[in-house]
Backbone as CSV, one residue per row, in Angstrom:
resi,resn,N_x,N_y,N_z,CA_x,CA_y,CA_z,C_x,C_y,C_z
1,UNK,80.709,105.766,90.340,79.458,104.600,90.423,80.181,103.290,90.995
2,UNK,78.964,102.892,91.983,79.284,101.693,92.484,78.371,100.620,91.660
3,UNK,78.803,99.387,91.414,78.498,98.417,91.092,77.310,97.777,91.836
4,UNK,76.466,97.348,92.120,75.594,96.777,92.913,75.522,95.456,93.191
5,UNK,76.351,94.796,92.652,76.601,93.349,93.119,78.251,92.869,93.067
6,UNK,78.952,94.075,92.857,80.406,93.658,93.442,80.705,93.550,94.491
7,UNK,81.398,92.640,94.729,81.950,92.544,96.429,83.836,92.538,96.509
8,UNK,84.093,93.028,97.438,85.899,93.054,97.595,85.936,92.350,98.775
9,UNK,86.916,91.887,99.252,87.280,90.974,100.773,88.275,91.740,101.317
10,UNK,88.712,92.930,100.766,89.780,93.764,101.434,89.827,94.259,102.902
11,UNK,90.729,94.079,104.041,90.473,94.417,105.155,90.004,96.198,105.086
12,UNK,89.506,96.554,106.232,88.961,97.825,106.578,90.329,98.403,106.789
13,UNK,90.288,99.606,106.190,91.367,100.883,106.693,91.540,100.919,108.125
14,UNK,92.632,100.624,108.646,92.525,101.062,110.139,93.521,102.512,110.231
15,UNK,92.686,103.224,111.060,93.318,104.638,111.255,93.856,104.639,112.669
16,UNK,95.186,104.893,113.009,95.547,105.043,114.492,94.890,105.831,115.459
17,UNK,94.537,105.795,116.677,93.918,106.388,117.583,94.699,108.057,117.373
18,UNK,93.182,108.654,117.075,93.801,110.158,116.788,94.538,110.936,118.016
19,UNK,95.113,112.014,118.056,95.907,112.659,119.313,94.976,113.591,119.947
20,UNK,94.777,113.821,121.119,93.854,114.772,121.971,93.396,116.314,120.939
21,UNK,94.331,116.470,120.151,94.300,117.918,119.548,93.187,117.707,118.223
22,UNK,92.525,116.053,117.807,91.877,116.184,116.754,91.115,117.209,116.514
23,UNK,91.097,117.470,115.055,90.218,119.206,114.855,88.609,119.458,114.796
24,UNK,88.238,118.480,113.850,86.973,119.045,113.404,86.018,118.006,113.346
25,UNK,84.613,118.056,113.617,83.549,117.124,113.759,83.171,117.334,112.359
26,UNK,82.904,116.511,111.351,82.110,116.371,110.129,81.201,115.341,109.855
27,UNK,80.025,115.394,109.171,79.219,114.581,108.869,79.678,113.216,108.402
28,UNK,79.953,113.576,106.956,80.517,112.325,106.299,81.960,111.857,106.021
29,UNK,82.733,112.983,107.026,84.320,112.416,106.854,84.918,112.492,107.956
30,UNK,85.617,111.330,108.465,86.600,111.549,109.613,87.421,112.488,109.579
31,UNK,88.060,112.746,110.571,89.140,113.907,110.339,90.192,113.755,111.689
32,UNK,91.053,113.150,111.715,91.943,113.014,112.801,93.110,113.362,112.572
33,UNK,94.427,113.710,113.581,95.579,113.692,113.481,96.331,113.392,114.535
34,UNK,97.515,112.822,114.262,98.470,112.045,115.100,99.644,112.281,114.785
35,UNK,100.581,113.081,115.676,101.461,113.866,115.309,101.719,114.581,114.259
36,UNK,102.226,114.593,112.976,102.632,115.357,111.981,101.754,114.738,110.857
37,UNK,100.879,113.736,110.984,100.121,113.210,109.851,98.631,113.480,109.837
38,UNK,97.644,113.782,109.080,96.334,114.031,109.489,95.889,112.852,108.469
39,UNK,94.738,112.093,109.169,93.766,111.256,108.359,92.254,111.713,108.160
40,UNK,92.310,111.533,106.910,90.929,111.837,106.445,90.236,111.097,105.660
41,UNK,89.020,110.529,106.575,88.635,109.194,106.035,87.109,109.491,105.853
42,UNK,86.783,109.293,104.288,85.239,109.726,103.824,84.515,108.027,104.351
43,UNK,83.587,108.895,105.311,82.927,108.007,106.052,81.078,108.006,105.744
44,UNK,81.066,107.063,104.638,79.597,106.658,104.293,79.735,104.780,103.692
45,UNK,80.031,104.263,104.422,80.577,102.540,104.045,79.368,101.959,103.635
46,UNK,77.732,102.753,104.206,76.845,101.772,103.489,76.565,102.295,102.187
47,UNK,77.079,103.187,101.570,77.011,103.466,99.937,78.806,103.812,99.495
48,UNK,79.246,102.765,100.030,80.995,102.550,99.661,81.372,103.912,99.160
49,UNK,81.012,104.710,99.948,81.442,105.896,100.353,81.385,106.859,99.188
50,UNK,80.431,107.175,98.611,80.127,107.488,97.390,79.988,109.094,97.978
51,UNK,80.299,109.988,96.922,80.356,111.370,96.911,79.470,112.198,96.847
52,UNK,78.643,113.015,97.413,77.287,113.737,97.194,77.757,115.063,98.069
53,UNK,76.991,116.114,97.911,77.627,117.315,98.056,77.959,117.780,99.486
54,UNK,77.285,116.981,100.056,77.790,117.166,101.735,79.355,116.561,101.709
55,UNK,79.402,115.931,101.342,80.491,114.770,101.505,81.751,116.015,100.993
56,UNK,81.258,116.351,99.596,82.504,117.216,98.905,82.878,118.207,99.859
57,UNK,81.793,118.916,100.418,82.119,119.874,101.355,82.762,119.557,102.925
58,UNK,82.757,118.665,103.173,83.479,118.158,104.520,84.877,117.948,104.148
59,UNK,85.261,117.409,102.753,86.413,117.140,102.190,87.279,118.217,102.107
60,UNK,86.429,119.345,101.758,87.257,120.588,101.341,87.633,121.210,102.951
61,UNK,86.528,121.132,103.648,86.855,121.884,104.988,88.113,121.462,105.970
62,UNK,88.450,119.763,105.661,89.308,118.911,106.255,90.643,118.912,105.671
63,UNK,90.517,119.051,104.127,91.844,119.799,103.505,92.171,121.214,103.667
64,UNK,91.329,122.232,103.494,91.727,123.510,104.043,92.417,123.369,105.751
65,UNK,91.865,122.577,106.614,92.344,122.810,107.970,93.753,122.009,108.062
66,UNK,93.977,120.814,106.659,95.021,120.519,106.702,96.302,121.386,105.921
67,UNK,95.898,121.852,105.381,96.824,122.865,104.559,97.294,124.005,105.568
68,UNK,96.568,124.335,106.326,96.436,125.424,107.378,97.592,125.257,108.419
69,UNK,97.406,123.907,108.538,98.031,123.807,110.387,99.163,123.402,109.968
70,UNK,100.382,124.166,110.801,101.614,123.886,110.153,102.492,122.830,110.957
71,UNK,101.760,122.463,111.633,102.093,120.964,112.485,102.265,120.174,111.567
72,UNK,101.514,119.797,110.768,101.207,118.716,109.707,101.977,118.788,108.715
73,UNK,102.533,117.861,108.535,103.564,117.260,107.388,103.051,116.433,105.992
74,UNK,101.630,115.728,106.360,101.087,115.186,105.146,100.019,114.517,105.704
75,UNK,99.343,114.133,104.801,97.691,113.536,104.677,97.767,112.223,104.550
76,UNK,96.793,111.393,105.032,96.685,110.137,104.337,94.983,110.263,104.248
77,UNK,94.662,110.074,102.710,93.068,109.737,102.357,92.594,108.461,102.117
78,UNK,91.472,107.752,102.822,91.042,106.740,102.771,89.960,106.392,102.981
79,UNK,88.865,105.347,102.789,87.896,105.056,102.998,87.329,104.308,104.017
80,UNK,86.410,104.531,104.311,85.961,103.650,105.988,85.223,102.163,105.228
81,UNK,85.283,101.318,105.892,84.448,99.802,105.629,85.312,98.966,105.072
82,UNK,85.593,97.797,104.358,86.445,97.018,104.046,85.892,96.987,102.370
83,UNK,85.219,97.450,101.474,85.176,97.537,100.363,85.358,98.416,99.488
84,UNK,85.154,100.105,100.038,85.542,100.862,99.009,86.217,102.054,99.407
85,UNK,87.403,102.587,98.634,88.007,103.712,99.000,87.085,105.009,98.827
86,UNK,86.441,104.906,97.328,85.103,105.921,97.105,84.701,105.361,95.671
87,UNK,83.767,104.843,95.735,82.879,103.925,94.415,82.067,104.986,93.697
88,UNK,82.626,106.485,93.693,81.793,107.403,92.735,80.954,108.147,93.124
89,UNK,80.169,109.204,92.515,79.287,109.688,92.801,77.830,109.056,93.233
90,UNK,77.369,109.876,93.803,76.024,109.430,94.686,74.936,109.346,93.546
91,UNK,74.598,108.303,92.887,73.475,108.217,92.098,72.270,108.979,92.320
92,UNK,71.982,108.348,93.377,70.438,109.366,94.027,70.474,110.757,94.337
93,UNK,71.599,111.220,94.218,71.618,112.661,94.094,71.675,113.133,92.644
94,UNK,72.760,112.593,91.488,73.078,112.696,90.230,72.068,112.754,89.816
95,UNK,71.090,111.801,89.849,69.867,111.837,89.234,69.237,112.939,88.671
96,UNK,68.669,113.729,89.944,68.086,114.745,90.007,68.737,116.122,89.434
97,UNK,69.962,115.703,89.155,70.789,117.402,88.602,70.377,117.758,87.752
98,UNK,70.158,119.008,87.366,69.928,119.698,86.032,70.870,120.061,85.504
99,UNK,71.208,120.670,84.252,72.428,121.170,83.294,73.063,122.181,84.057
100,UNK,72.887,123.182,84.125,73.543,124.251,85.093,74.036,123.612,86.283
101,UNK,73.201,123.123,87.222,74.135,122.366,88.652,74.815,121.659,88.368
102,UNK,74.491,120.623,87.424,75.787,119.824,87.321,76.736,120.198,86.679
103,UNK,76.916,121.283,86.062,78.036,122.389,86.005,78.773,122.641,86.710
104,UNK,78.083,123.391,88.001,78.872,123.970,89.027,78.878,123.124,90.267
105,UNK,78.286,121.704,90.368,78.683,120.639,90.727,79.875,119.973,90.411
106,UNK,80.047,120.314,89.213,81.634,119.350,88.771,82.375,120.531,89.071
107,UNK,82.375,121.978,88.740,83.645,122.728,89.009,83.933,122.768,90.804
108,UNK,82.918,122.520,91.574,83.005,122.374,93.208,84.102,121.401,93.335
109,UNK,83.909,120.289,92.843,84.515,118.713,93.295,85.757,119.165,92.319
110,UNK,85.953,119.878,91.421,87.383,119.782,90.650,88.004,120.911,91.603
111,UNK,87.495,121.802,92.179,88.047,123.017,92.854,88.873,122.231,94.438
112,UNK,87.782,121.238,94.619,88.019,120.236,95.824,89.438,119.832,95.941
113,UNK,89.585,118.752,94.437,90.356,118.011,93.912,91.572,118.888,93.696
114,UNK,91.583,120.476,93.072,92.928,121.072,93.398,93.409,121.417,94.510
115,UNK,92.365,121.860,95.407,93.159,122.046,96.888,93.830,120.639,97.174
116,UNK,93.484,119.531,96.832,94.144,118.295,97.418,95.767,118.284,96.819
117,UNK,95.724,118.634,95.256,96.395,118.185,94.385,97.712,119.443,95.037
118,UNK,97.381,120.492,95.188,98.028,121.702,95.668,98.026,122.046,97.034
119,UNK,98.035,121.059,97.634,97.835,121.439,99.215,99.347,122.050,99.934
120,UNK,100.561,121.781,98.689,101.465,122.271,99.548,102.203,121.157,100.311
121,UNK,101.426,120.110,100.868,102.077,119.060,101.232,101.902,117.395,100.360
122,UNK,102.133,116.319,100.835,102.111,115.239,100.208,100.658,114.538,100.813
123,UNK,99.972,114.358,99.806,98.545,113.740,100.207,98.871,111.770,99.822
124,UNK,98.894,110.917,100.659,98.549,109.690,100.165,97.036,109.325,100.054
125,UNK,97.139,108.646,99.006,95.544,108.196,98.963,95.910,106.397,99.296
126,UNK,95.239,106.129,100.261,95.121,104.537,100.528,93.928,103.961,100.377
127,UNK,93.968,103.353,98.853,92.855,102.735,98.264,92.529,101.447,99.079
128,UNK,91.604,101.016,99.463,91.432,99.965,100.324,90.209,99.747,99.434
129,UNK,89.811,99.635,98.340,88.776,98.960,97.842,88.192,99.570,96.443
130,UNK,87.073,99.697,95.642,86.717,100.341,94.736,87.212,102.114,94.391
131,UNK,87.614,102.411,93.644,87.854,103.833,93.287,86.982,104.032,91.889
132,UNK,86.691,104.399,91.743,85.629,104.420,90.546,85.109,105.751,90.327
133,UNK,85.003,106.502,88.987,83.965,107.593,88.814,84.891,108.561,89.751
134,UNK,84.329,109.323,90.698,84.560,110.324,91.221,85.790,110.157,92.541
135,UNK,85.831,108.677,92.719,86.946,107.923,93.728,88.130,107.854,92.667
136,UNK,88.299,107.471,91.576,89.460,107.462,91.004,90.237,108.941,90.626
137,UNK,89.112,109.777,90.403,89.548,111.153,90.211,90.056,111.850,91.580
138,UNK,89.430,111.285,92.309,89.771,111.562,94.187,91.427,111.221,94.252
139,UNK,91.470,110.067,93.917,93.071,109.441,93.965,93.882,109.684,93.256
140,UNK,93.383,110.162,91.930,94.611,111.031,91.133,95.022,112.212,91.219
141,UNK,94.224,112.995,92.481,94.596,114.435,92.752,95.496,114.128,93.691
142,UNK,95.662,113.113,94.330,96.748,112.802,95.365,98.159,112.345,94.732
143,UNK,99.077,112.894,95.912,100.373,113.098,95.442,100.958,111.631,95.179
144,UNK,100.635,110.750,95.909,101.121,109.271,95.637,99.528,108.459,95.817
145,UNK,99.482,107.318,95.527,98.912,106.230,95.347,99.228,105.059,95.965
146,UNK,98.513,104.345,96.898,98.740,102.859,97.249,97.333,102.012,97.179
147,UNK,97.629,101.220,96.715,96.216,100.164,96.560,96.393,98.523,97.441
148,UNK,95.442,98.384,97.846,95.461,97.086,98.242,95.229,96.015,97.056
149,UNK,95.410,94.957,96.934,95.543,93.730,95.978,94.031,93.766,95.542
150,UNK,93.213,93.816,96.043,91.586,93.741,95.442,91.030,95.245,95.239
151,UNK,91.584,95.983,95.133,90.978,97.638,94.573,90.632,97.052,93.266
152,UNK,89.756,98.182,92.791,89.594,98.296,91.410,89.108,99.880,90.968
153,UNK,89.769,100.081,89.852,89.968,101.143,89.258,88.505,101.450,87.887
154,UNK,88.354,102.584,87.807,87.651,102.704,86.735,86.790,104.046,86.346
155,UNK,86.542,104.633,85.201,85.757,106.086,84.947,84.571,105.866,84.263
156,UNK,83.327,105.197,85.084,82.303,104.489,84.090,81.179,106.043,83.722
157,UNK,81.581,106.944,83.670,80.411,107.929,83.602,79.912,107.613,82.537
158,UNK,80.055,107.040,81.265,79.472,107.027,79.933,78.730,106.204,80.060
159,UNK,78.449,105.398,80.762,77.075,104.321,80.890,76.097,105.178,81.967
160,UNK,76.372,106.336,82.191,75.190,106.976,82.723,74.971,108.214,82.228
161,UNK,75.373,108.056,80.793,75.368,109.155,80.031,76.263,110.370,80.436
162,UNK,77.072,110.572,80.865,78.041,111.407,81.585,79.307,111.330,80.626
163,UNK,80.492,112.373,81.022,81.439,112.279,81.143,82.252,112.588,82.593
164,UNK,83.389,112.095,82.431,84.127,112.393,83.982,84.141,113.813,84.233
165,UNK,83.582,113.953,85.453,83.498,115.699,86.168,84.332,116.117,86.893
166,UNK,85.154,115.350,87.423,85.945,115.788,88.504,87.662,115.641,88.061
167,UNK,87.666,115.764,86.916,89.044,115.896,86.295,89.577,114.721,85.762
168,UNK,88.933,113.527,85.633,89.435,112.369,85.271,89.677,112.483,83.467
169,UNK,88.892,113.008,82.641,89.744,113.876,81.554,90.819,114.410,81.313
170,UNK,91.537,114.691,82.263,92.477,115.672,82.216,93.797,115.217,83.327
171,UNK,93.375,114.457,84.472,94.524,114.005,85.182,94.851,112.282,84.629
172,UNK,93.780,111.631,84.136,94.203,110.109,83.570,95.230,110.415,82.461
173,UNK,94.864,111.017,81.466,95.682,110.897,80.132,97.127,111.321,80.915
174,UNK,97.179,112.089,81.811,98.745,112.971,82.261,99.358,111.900,82.851
175,UNK,98.467,110.708,83.535,99.123,109.686,84.576,99.625,108.354,83.601
176,UNK,98.421,108.185,82.839,98.828,106.824,82.087,98.923,106.862,80.323
177,UNK,98.654,108.217,79.947,99.032,108.405,78.294,97.674,108.391,77.772
178,UNK,97.564,109.294,77.059,95.958,109.349,76.014,95.453,108.457,75.428
179,UNK,96.119,107.423,75.022,95.280,106.013,74.474,95.018,105.213,75.584
180,UNK,95.554,104.988,76.637,95.280,104.010,77.618,94.069,104.625,78.472
181,UNK,94.122,106.224,78.646,93.139,106.817,79.342,91.388,106.798,78.637
182,UNK,92.046,106.765,77.159,90.307,106.938,76.693,89.994,105.983,76.173
183,UNK,90.696,104.828,76.231,90.161,103.290,76.620,89.196,103.095,77.825
184,UNK,90.012,103.496,78.964,89.198,103.450,80.056,87.900,104.230,80.059
185,UNK,88.299,105.431,79.944,87.166,106.285,79.711,85.920,106.091,78.986
186,UNK,86.177,105.750,77.710,85.321,105.644,76.673,84.578,104.077,76.910
187,UNK,85.404,102.891,77.639,84.949,101.657,77.408,84.171,101.370,78.819
188,UNK,84.571,102.255,79.775,83.995,102.206,81.291,84.521,100.767,81.874
189,UNK,85.576,100.520,81.216,86.634,99.136,81.599,86.552,99.570,83.027
190,UNK,86.712,98.091,84.001,87.262,98.333,85.416,88.588,97.436,85.580
191,UNK,89.432,98.258,86.063,90.792,97.557,85.947,91.149,97.169,87.270
192,UNK,92.173,96.091,87.533,92.526,95.561,89.031,93.926,96.734,88.868
193,UNK,94.012,96.357,90.674,95.005,97.026,91.420,96.166,96.520,90.410
194,UNK,96.618,95.381,89.898,97.930,95.177,89.428,97.745,95.839,88.112
195,UNK,96.873,95.931,87.431,96.944,96.570,85.870,96.903,98.294,86.245
196,UNK,96.641,98.631,87.382,96.589,100.030,87.655,98.141,100.182,88.060
197,UNK,99.006,99.480,88.627,100.188,99.500,89.008,101.224,99.579,87.352
198,UNK,100.512,98.634,86.420,101.490,98.199,85.524,101.507,99.669,84.483
199,UNK,100.313,100.268,84.566,100.190,101.687,83.605,100.528,102.731,84.537
200,UNK,100.792,102.774,85.842,101.742,103.460,86.345,100.085,104.646,86.849
201,UNK,99.005,104.142,87.149,98.054,104.639,87.825,98.094,104.989,89.429
202,UNK,98.598,103.914,89.924,99.034,103.566,91.186,100.820,103.525,91.667
203,UNK,101.273,103.724,92.323,102.536,103.592,92.679,102.616,102.535,93.328
204,UNK,102.248,101.656,94.235,102.475,100.290,94.961,101.220,99.744,95.017
205,UNK,101.269,98.282,94.964,100.305,97.352,95.669,100.475,96.902,96.622
206,UNK,99.792,96.772,97.549,100.245,96.301,99.154,99.477,95.597,99.647
207,UNK,99.767,94.429,100.817,98.601,93.694,101.619,97.391,94.929,102.320
208,UNK,96.536,94.440,102.176,95.494,95.164,102.826,95.800,95.326,104.435
209,UNK,96.480,94.475,105.033,97.011,94.954,106.786,97.915,95.752,106.455
210,UNK,99.062,96.005,105.550,99.881,96.740,105.508,99.600,98.210,104.889
211,UNK,98.273,98.481,104.470,97.871,99.927,103.597,98.269,101.018,104.622
212,UNK,97.529,101.242,105.903,98.009,102.470,106.484,99.336,102.785,106.642
213,UNK,100.040,101.483,107.017,101.286,101.228,108.200,102.230,101.720,106.756
214,UNK,102.232,101.408,105.567,102.994,101.970,104.455,102.584,103.552,103.796
215,UNK,101.400,103.847,103.856,101.239,105.196,103.959,102.052,106.013,104.795
216,UNK,102.169,105.512,106.171,102.856,106.339,107.059,104.182,106.357,106.769
217,UNK,104.712,105.029,106.792,106.228,105.183,106.572,106.670,106.144,105.321
218,UNK,105.773,106.296,104.375,106.326,106.966,102.865,106.360,108.592,103.703
219,UNK,105.221,108.720,104.029,105.144,110.376,104.834,106.041,110.474,105.529
220,UNK,106.577,109.567,106.737,107.244,110.028,107.602,108.814,110.318,106.924
221,UNK,108.802,109.548,105.604,110.431,109.628,105.117,110.384,110.963,104.223
222,UNK,108.980,111.303,103.870,109.164,112.886,103.030,109.436,113.685,103.990
223,UNK,108.763,113.557,105.343,108.641,114.660,106.689,110.055,114.633,107.259
224,UNK,111.097,113.769,106.813,112.366,113.639,107.710,113.178,114.979,106.734
225,UNK,112.510,115.582,105.386,113.249,116.315,104.651,112.709,117.983,104.813
226,UNK,113.645,118.774,103.982,113.129,120.456,104.432,111.790,120.251,103.697
227,UNK,110.674,120.991,104.865,109.189,121.266,104.206,109.348,122.307,103.228
228,UNK,110.242,123.132,103.209,110.188,124.481,101.984,110.243,123.668,100.896
229,UNK,111.219,122.970,100.786,111.627,122.298,99.451,110.818,121.076,99.213
230,UNK,110.162,120.577,99.696,108.974,119.476,99.620,107.958,120.258,99.165
231,UNK,107.772,121.647,99.687,106.354,122.013,99.023,106.770,122.818,97.728
232,UNK,108.294,123.426,97.588,108.286,123.777,96.098,108.881,122.766,95.209
233,UNK,109.127,121.570,95.594,109.131,120.360,94.744,107.930,120.190,94.327
234,UNK,106.949,119.885,95.043,105.572,119.825,94.469,104.933,120.551,93.482
235,UNK,104.911,122.145,94.061,104.481,122.905,93.193,105.289,123.206,91.541
236,UNK,106.504,122.945,91.904,107.050,122.648,90.516,106.927,121.540,89.651
237,UNK,106.591,120.314,89.913,106.123,119.234,89.346,104.998,119.511,88.819
238,UNK,103.688,120.266,89.852,102.467,120.269,89.545,102.179,121.287,88.002
239,UNK,103.062,122.726,88.416,102.949,123.567,87.646,103.373,123.161,86.097
240,UNK,104.801,122.846,86.428,105.608,122.112,85.114,105.056,121.446,84.052
241,UNK,103.653,120.785,84.777,103.228,119.454,83.987,102.232,120.432,82.709
242,UNK,101.725,121.732,83.498,100.907,122.676,82.532,101.643,123.900,81.606
243,UNK,102.704,123.502,81.397,104.043,124.529,80.490,104.883,123.457,79.582
244,UNK,104.982,124.592,79.125,106.521,123.588,77.986,107.523,123.063,78.821
245,UNK,108.426,122.435,78.608,109.588,122.028,79.151,110.291,122.918,79.369
246,UNK,110.592,124.121,78.524,111.325,125.479,78.838,110.462,126.289,79.975
247,UNK,109.651,126.439,79.777,108.829,127.140,81.156,109.206,126.255,82.353
248,UNK,108.727,125.186,82.309,109.145,124.068,83.564,110.189,124.674,83.838
249,UNK,111.350,124.685,83.251,112.756,124.407,83.580,113.234,125.862,84.470
250,UNK,112.505,126.908,83.780,112.799,128.264,84.422,111.855,128.279,85.847
251,UNK,110.746,127.594,85.868,110.193,127.469,87.244,110.859,126.577,88.110
252,UNK,111.520,125.662,87.759,112.466,125.228,88.225,113.656,125.842,88.930
253,UNK,114.392,126.388,88.345,115.258,127.277,88.758,115.254,128.226,89.633
254,UNK,114.010,128.736,89.282,113.415,130.043,90.590,113.382,129.235,91.608
255,UNK,112.440,128.393,91.763,112.380,127.389,93.036,113.407,127.093,93.779
256,UNK,114.514,126.737,93.005,115.942,126.638,93.344,116.415,127.639,94.266
257,UNK,116.399,128.872,93.201,117.095,129.826,93.822,116.160,130.127,95.178
258,UNK,114.710,130.311,95.069,114.057,130.293,96.429,114.783,129.464,97.867
259,UNK,115.088,128.451,97.260,115.390,127.286,98.549,116.608,127.586,98.921
260,UNK,117.743,128.358,98.066,119.042,128.460,98.181,119.176,129.435,99.848
261,UNK,117.697,130.344,99.544,117.857,131.603,100.463,117.214,130.857,101.890
262,UNK,116.706,129.742,101.967,116.270,129.481,103.442,117.380,129.013,104.325
263,UNK,117.136,129.265,105.619,117.723,128.575,106.596,117.981,126.943,106.462
264,UNK,116.654,126.203,106.062,116.895,124.849,105.929,117.967,124.394,104.819
265,UNK,118.493,124.963,103.945,119.331,124.995,103.021,120.546,124.821,103.665
266,UNK,120.943,126.161,104.455,122.148,126.240,105.118,122.150,124.729,106.048
267,UNK,121.239,124.568,106.782,121.101,123.441,107.761,121.614,122.062,107.045
268,UNK,120.993,121.764,105.567,121.245,120.728,105.072,122.221,120.297,104.432
269,UNK,123.096,121.617,103.972,124.477,121.349,103.404,125.418,121.165,104.627
270,UNK,125.236,122.096,105.443,126.262,121.838,106.845,126.194,120.284,107.456
271,UNK,124.794,119.935,107.413,124.537,118.263,108.199,125.298,117.600,107.491
272,UNK,125.182,117.403,105.964,125.817,116.502,105.006,127.444,116.803,105.207
273,UNK,128.078,118.248,105.153,129.456,118.157,105.387,129.810,117.778,106.930
274,UNK,128.820,117.748,107.471,129.674,117.434,108.841,129.238,116.313,109.375
275,UNK,128.545,115.277,107.978,128.279,113.952,108.098,127.412,113.819,109.793
276,UNK,126.087,114.374,109.921,125.143,114.340,110.608,123.485,114.425,110.214
277,UNK,122.534,114.099,110.785,121.342,114.428,110.303,121.233,115.968,110.636
278,UNK,120.053,116.297,109.452,119.776,117.580,109.436,118.846,117.888,110.409
279,UNK,118.456,118.775,110.842,117.462,119.542,111.987,116.638,120.689,111.025
280,UNK,115.768,120.100,110.586,114.969,121.209,109.243,114.284,121.800,110.571
281,UNK,113.872,123.460,109.916,113.018,123.951,111.102,111.795,124.795,110.065
282,UNK,112.022,124.713,108.808,110.801,124.903,108.055,111.007,126.423,107.628
283,UNK,112.171,126.946,107.678,112.440,128.291,107.475,113.675,128.564,106.264
């Protein structure tokens, strides 16, 4: 949900010029590729990038393409304009949704965020303003969250007579603990980027001018590692959270064994012993 009177002064996210092979033309989302990084920008700045059904569909299309493009090693997700990452659901659409439609809409959004969370490649949320409701939930589905100093976070659904519907009741407790999560959900409290950093909701707070550059630096660092190992590490962490520690350790050992059978493992260990940079091929 986007507060009508709130204003922020953060600079707009600046995405580098796309490569000639930029893939898709979408109505509410800009999707560009530059080298090994895809840039996904929710592009509804007049309504603070609020999420409606067409926008959810555009996000699904963009992230499915990013998942399937083997040349891509990571994704940066941000919002257009200088006020919001994603300020929540589009209330003008939500106000007319009946019970069954609301459940279906919730499940569709959850599926899109599951796609983002389990993409097999790191996704960095470059949070350039409000991240409220569905915006906060979208950020939480990303691998790493960077926020500008003026960003704001919250789950204000109870003030609309609703509960979070995009995973907020599940991901927020896993990130910040049950007590703090329930306080945010039940009180509709809006917190600063600095408080979000303190409680573990975001990884870093950066100046607005450095937001995309820092996201790129993180993805480039990850991209220097073996892609299969990165994929399996993501899967082990995500799936392990839904199991006991013992089950998670068995899963980790399985992925460890799978990695040991790859050409990248041979290259990585050889490069270490030969004191040179590895040349991973994703095999």
